[in-house]
The first five atom37 places (N, CA, C, CB, O) and aatype in JSON, in Angstrom:
{
  "aatype": [12, 3, 14, 13, 10, 8, 19, 3, 18, 7, 14, 3, 16, 6, 0, 6, 9, 10, 10, 11, 11, 5, 10, 13, 3, 10, 1, 4, 6, 18, 5, 6, 11, 0, 3, 14, 9, 19, 11, 1, 10, 0, 3, 9, 5, 0, 10, 11, 14, 19, 1, 19, 19, 19, 0, 19, 7, 1, 6, 14, 11],
  "atom_mask": [
    [1, 1, 1, 1, 1],
    [1, 1, 1, 1, 1],
    [1, 1, 1, 1, 1],
    [1, 1, 1, 1, 1],
    [1, 1, 1, 1, 1],
    [1, 1, 1, 1, 1],
    [1, 1, 1, 1, 1],
    [1, 1, 1, 1, 1],
    [1, 1, 1, 1, 1],
    [1, 1, 1, 0, 1],
    [1, 1, 1, 1, 1],
    [1, 1, 1, 1, 1],
    [1, 1, 1, 1, 1],
    [1, 1, 1, 1, 1],
    [1, 1, 1, 1, 1],
    [1, 1, 1, 1, 1],
    [1, 1, 1, 1, 1],
    [1, 1, 1, 1, 1],
    [1, 1, 1, 1, 1],
    [1, 1, 1, 1, 1],
    [1, 1, 1, 1, 1],
    [1, 1, 1, 1, 1],
    [1, 1, 1, 1, 1],
    [1, 1, 1, 1, 1],
    [1, 1, 1, 1, 1],
    [1, 1, 1, 1, 1],
    [1, 1, 1, 1, 1],
    [1, 1, 1, 1, 1],
    [1, 1, 1, 1, 1],
    [1, 1, 1, 1, 1],
    [1, 1, 1, 1, 1],
    [1, 1, 1, 1, 1],
    [1, 1, 1, 1, 1],
    [1, 1, 1, 1, 1],
    [1, 1, 1, 1, 1],
    [1, 1, 1, 1, 1],
    [1, 1, 1, 1, 1],
    [1, 1, 1, 1, 1],
    [1, 1, 1, 1, 1],
    [1, 1, 1, 1, 1],
    [1, 1, 1, 1, 1],
    [1, 1, 1, 1, 1],
    [1, 1, 1, 1, 1],
    [1, 1, 1, 1, 1],
    [1, 1, 1, 1, 1],
    [1, 1, 1, 1, 1],
    [1, 1, 1, 1, 1],
    [1, 1, 1, 1, 1],
    [1, 1, 1, 1, 1],
    [1, 1, 1, 1, 1],
    [1, 1, 1, 1, 1],
    [1, 1, 1, 1, 1],
    [1, 1, 1, 1, 1],
    [1, 1, 1, 1, 1],
    [1, 1, 1, 1, 1],
    [1, 1, 1, 1, 1],
    [1, 1, 1, 0, 1],
    [1, 1, 1, 1, 1],
    [1, 1, 1, 1, 1],
    [1, 1, 1, 1, 1],
    [1, 1, 1, 1, 1]
  ],
  "atom_positions": [
    [[28.97, -2.44, -22.56], [27.81, -1.58, -22.65], [26.92, -2.09, -23.78], [28.24, -0.11, -22.9], [27.4, -2.42, -24.86]],
    [[25.62, -2.16, -23.51], [24.68, -2.64, -24.52], [24.45, -1.57, -25.58], [23.35, -3.04, -23.87], [24.35, -0.38, -25.25]],
    [[24.35, -1.97, -26.83], [24.05, -0.99, -27.89], [22.6, -0.52, -27.78], [24.31, -1.6, -29.29], [21.75, -1.24, -27.26]],
    [[22.35, 0.67, -28.26], [20.98, 1.18, -28.25], [20.75, 1.99, -29.52], [20.71, 2.04, -26.99], [21.7, 2.42, -30.18]],
    [[19.51, 2.19, -29.85], [19.13, 2.94, -31.03], [18.27, 4.12, -30.61], [18.38, 2.05, -32.05], [17.29, 3.95, -29.89]],
    [[18.64, 5.3, -31.06], [17.85, 6.49, -30.78], [17.24, 6.96, -32.08], [18.71, 7.61, -30.1], [17.95, 7.2, -33.06]],
    [[15.91, 7.11, -32.1], [15.22, 7.61, -33.28], [14.76, 9.02, -32.99], [14.02, 6.7, -33.67], [14.04, 9.25, -32.02]],
    [[15.15, 9.97, -33.82], [14.78, 11.37, -33.63], [13.73, 11.75, -34.66], [16.03, 12.3, -33.74], [13.96, 11.64, -35.86]],
    [[12.58, 12.19, -34.16], [11.49, 12.59, -35.05], [11.46, 14.1, -35.28], [10.16, 12.13, -34.48], [10.53, 14.6, -35.91]],
    [[12.44, 14.81, -34.78], [12.46, 16.26, -34.96], [11.61, 16.95, -33.92], [0.0, 0.0, 0.0], [11.06, 16.3, -33.02]],
    [[11.48, 18.27, -34.03], [10.7, 19.03, -33.04], [9.21, 18.69, -33.13], [10.9, 20.54, -33.24], [8.71, 18.32, -34.19]],
    [[8.52, 18.83, -31.99], [7.09, 18.56, -31.95], [6.32, 19.59, -32.78], [6.58, 18.56, -30.5], [6.67, 20.77, -32.81]],
    [[5.28, 19.12, -33.44], [4.38, 20.03, -34.16], [3.42, 20.66, -33.16], [3.61, 19.28, -35.29], [3.35, 20.23, -32.0]],
    [[2.69, 21.66, -33.59], [1.69, 22.3, -32.71], [0.66, 21.27, -32.24], [0.99, 23.46, -33.45], [0.24, 21.31, -31.09]],
    [[0.25, 20.37, -33.13], [-0.74, 19.35, -32.76], [-0.19, 18.43, -31.67], [-1.15, 18.52, -34.0], [-0.91, 18.09, -30.73]],
    [[1.08, 18.03, -31.8], [1.7, 17.16, -30.79], [1.82, 17.88, -29.45], [3.08, 16.69, -31.25], [1.58, 17.29, -28.4]],
    [[2.19, 19.15, -29.49], [2.3, 19.93, -28.25], [0.95, 20.03, -27.57], [2.87, 21.34, -28.53], [0.86, 19.86, -26.35]],
    [[-0.1, 20.3, -28.34], [-1.45, 20.41, -27.78], [-1.9, 19.08, -27.17], [-2.44, 20.86, -28.86], [-2.46, 19.06, -26.08]],
    [[-1.66, 17.98, -27.88], [-2.07, 16.67, -27.37], [-1.31, 16.31, -26.09], [-1.84, 15.59, -28.43], [-1.9, 15.76, -25.16]],
    [[-0.03, 16.61, -26.05], [0.76, 16.33, -24.85], [0.24, 17.15, -23.67], [2.25, 16.64, -25.09], [0.18, 16.65, -22.54]],
    [[-0.13, 18.42, -23.91], [-0.67, 19.26, -22.85], [-2.01, 18.7, -22.36], [-0.84, 20.71, -23.34], [-2.26, 18.67, -21.16]],
    [[-2.86, 18.27, -23.28], [-4.15, 17.7, -22.9], [-3.95, 16.43, -22.07], [-5.0, 17.4, -24.15], [-4.65, 16.22, -21.08]],
    [[-3.01, 15.58, -22.47], [-2.73, 14.37, -21.69], [-2.22, 14.71, -20.3], [-1.7, 13.48, -22.43], [-2.62, 14.09, -19.31]],
    [[-1.34, 15.69, -20.21], [-0.81, 16.1, -18.91], [-1.92, 16.63, -18.02], [0.29, 17.16, -19.08], [-1.99, 16.28, -16.84]],
    [[-2.81, 17.47, -18.58], [-3.92, 18.02, -17.81], [-4.85, 16.92, -17.3], [-4.71, 19.02, -18.65], [-5.3, 16.95, -16.15]],
    [[-5.14, 15.94, -18.16], [-6.0, 14.82, -17.74], [-5.35, 14.02, -16.63], [-6.3, 13.9, -18.93], [-6.0, 13.63, -15.67]],
    [[-4.04, 13.78, -16.77], [-3.32, 13.02, -15.74], [-3.4, 13.75, -14.41], [-1.85, 12.81, -16.14], [-3.65, 13.13, -13.37]],
    [[-3.2, 15.06, -14.42], [-3.26, 15.85, -13.19], [-4.66, 15.8, -12.58], [-2.86, 17.31, -13.46], [-4.81, 15.63, -11.37]],
    [[-5.68, 15.94, -13.42], [-7.07, 15.93, -12.93], [-7.4, 14.6, -12.27], [-8.05, 16.21, -14.08], [-7.96, 14.56, -11.18]],
    [[-7.05, 13.5, -12.95], [-7.38, 12.19, -12.39], [-6.5, 11.85, -11.2], [-7.24, 11.12, -13.45], [-6.92, 11.14, -10.29]],
    [[-5.27, 12.36, -11.19], [-4.4, 12.13, -10.04], [-4.99, 12.77, -8.8], [-2.97, 12.68, -10.3], [-4.98, 12.19, -7.71]],
    [[-5.52, 14.0, -8.96], [-6.15, 14.69, -7.83], [-7.36, 13.91, -7.33], [-6.56, 16.1, -8.24], [-7.6, 13.85, -6.12]],
    [[-8.13, 13.32, -8.24], [-9.32, 12.55, -7.84], [-8.92, 11.22, -7.22], [-10.23, 12.32, -9.05], [-9.61, 10.71, -6.34]],
    [[-7.82, 10.65, -7.68], [-7.41, 9.33, -7.22], [-6.68, 9.38, -5.87], [-6.51, 8.69, -8.26], [-6.75, 8.41, -5.11]],
    [[-5.99, 10.46, -5.58], [-5.19, 10.54, -4.35], [-5.95, 10.19, -3.07], [-4.61, 11.91, -4.22], [-5.46, 9.39, -2.28]],
    [[-7.15, 10.77, -2.83], [-7.87, 10.42, -1.6], [-8.28, 8.95, -1.56], [-9.1, 11.31, -1.45], [-8.3, 8.34, -0.49]],
    [[-8.61, 8.39, -2.72], [-9.01, 6.99, -2.76], [-7.82, 6.09, -2.45], [-9.6, 6.63, -4.14], [-7.94, 5.13, -1.68]],
    [[-6.68, 6.41, -3.03], [-5.46, 5.62, -2.78], [-5.07, 5.71, -1.31], [-4.3, 6.11, -3.68], [-4.68, 4.71, -0.71]],
    [[-5.17, 6.91, -0.73], [-4.83, 7.08, 0.69], [-5.77, 6.27, 1.57], [-4.88, 8.56, 1.1], [-5.33, 5.6, 2.51]],
    [[-7.06, 6.32, 1.29], [-8.04, 5.57, 2.09], [-7.78, 4.08, 1.99], [-9.48, 5.89, 1.63], [-7.84, 3.37, 3.0]],
    [[-7.5, 3.6, 0.79], [-7.2, 2.18, 0.6], [-5.96, 1.78, 1.39], [-7.01, 1.85, -0.88], [-5.93, 0.72, 2.02]],
    [[-4.93, 2.62, 1.36], [-3.71, 2.34, 2.11], [-3.99, 2.31, 3.61], [-2.62, 3.38, 1.8], [-3.44, 1.48, 4.33]],
    [[-4.84, 3.23, 4.08], [-5.21, 3.25, 5.5], [-5.93, 1.96, 5.9], [-6.09, 4.47, 5.81], [-5.65, 1.38, 6.95]],
    [[-6.86, 1.53, 5.07], [-7.6, 0.29, 5.36], [-6.65, -0.9, 5.37], [-8.72, 0.07, 4.32], [-6.72, -1.74, 6.26]],
    [[-5.78, -0.97, 4.38], [-4.85, -2.1, 4.31], [-3.87, -2.1, 5.46], [-4.09, -2.08, 2.99], [-3.43, -3.16, 5.9]],
    [[-3.52, -0.91, 5.97], [-2.59, -0.83, 7.09], [-3.21, -1.37, 8.38], [-2.13, 0.62, 7.3], [-2.5, -1.82, 9.27]],
    [[-4.54, -1.34, 8.47], [-5.22, -1.82, 9.66], [-5.47, -3.33, 9.64], [-6.53, -1.1, 9.81], [-5.8, -3.92, 10.67]],
    [[-5.32, -3.94, 8.49], [-5.6, -5.37, 8.38], [-4.5, -6.18, 9.05], [-5.75, -5.79, 6.9], [-3.33, -5.81, 8.97]],
    [[-4.87, -7.27, 9.71], [-3.84, -8.11, 10.31], [-3.03, -8.83, 9.23], [-4.48, -9.14, 11.28], [-3.53, -9.11, 8.14]],
    [[-1.8, -9.1, 9.55], [-0.92, -9.79, 8.61], [-1.28, -11.26, 8.57], [0.57, -9.6, 9.0], [-1.46, -11.89, 9.61]],
    [[-1.39, -11.79, 7.38], [-1.65, -13.22, 7.23], [-0.36, -13.89, 6.8], [-2.8, -13.5, 6.2], [0.4, -13.35, 6.0]],
    [[-0.13, -15.06, 7.32], [1.05, -15.83, 6.93], [0.56, -17.06, 6.18], [1.92, -16.23, 8.17], [-0.23, -17.85, 6.7]],
    [[1.03, -17.2, 4.99], [0.67, -18.35, 4.17], [1.94, -19.17, 3.97], [0.03, -17.91, 2.8], [2.94, -18.68, 3.46]],
    [[1.87, -20.41, 4.38], [3.03, -21.29, 4.25], [2.68, -22.39, 3.26], [3.45, -21.88, 5.63], [1.68, -23.1, 3.42]],
    [[3.51, -22.52, 2.25], [3.3, -23.58, 1.27], [4.3, -24.69, 1.57], [3.47, -23.05, -0.21], [5.5, -24.45, 1.69]],
    [[3.79, -25.89, 1.69], [4.65, -27.03, 2.0], [4.59, -27.96, 0.8], [4.22, -27.76, 3.33], [3.5, -28.33, 0.35]],
    [[5.72, -28.33, 0.31], [5.76, -29.24, -0.84], [6.82, -30.31, -0.62], [0.0, 0.0, 0.0], [7.6, -30.26, 0.34]],
    [[6.82, -31.24, -1.51], [7.82, -32.31, -1.42], [9.06, -31.92, -2.23], [7.24, -33.66, -1.91], [8.97, -31.18, -3.21]],
    [[10.18, -32.44, -1.8], [11.42, -32.24, -2.54], [11.34, -33.01, -3.85], [12.64, -32.69, -1.7], [10.87, -34.14, -3.86]],
    [[11.8, -32.43, -4.95], [11.81, -33.19, -6.21], [12.8, -34.35, -6.11], [12.17, -32.28, -7.4], [13.85, -34.23, -5.49]],
    [[12.44, -35.46, -6.73], [13.31, -36.65, -6.68], [14.37, -36.61, -7.75], [12.51, -37.92, -6.83], [15.18, -37.53, -7.84]]
  ]
}
């Protein structure tokens, strides 16, 4: 088993709790805005034909 180090900074302060909540809210807001774009991109990519790229090289001597 690999050794590991755990650093404990104690309980979160009010400022840390507020910042974490703000980050979570922003993530949720942008996730909601991004979801339709990601779905549309996936739909477009699903319709594209598959390309096969073959690389041919020489054997090393």
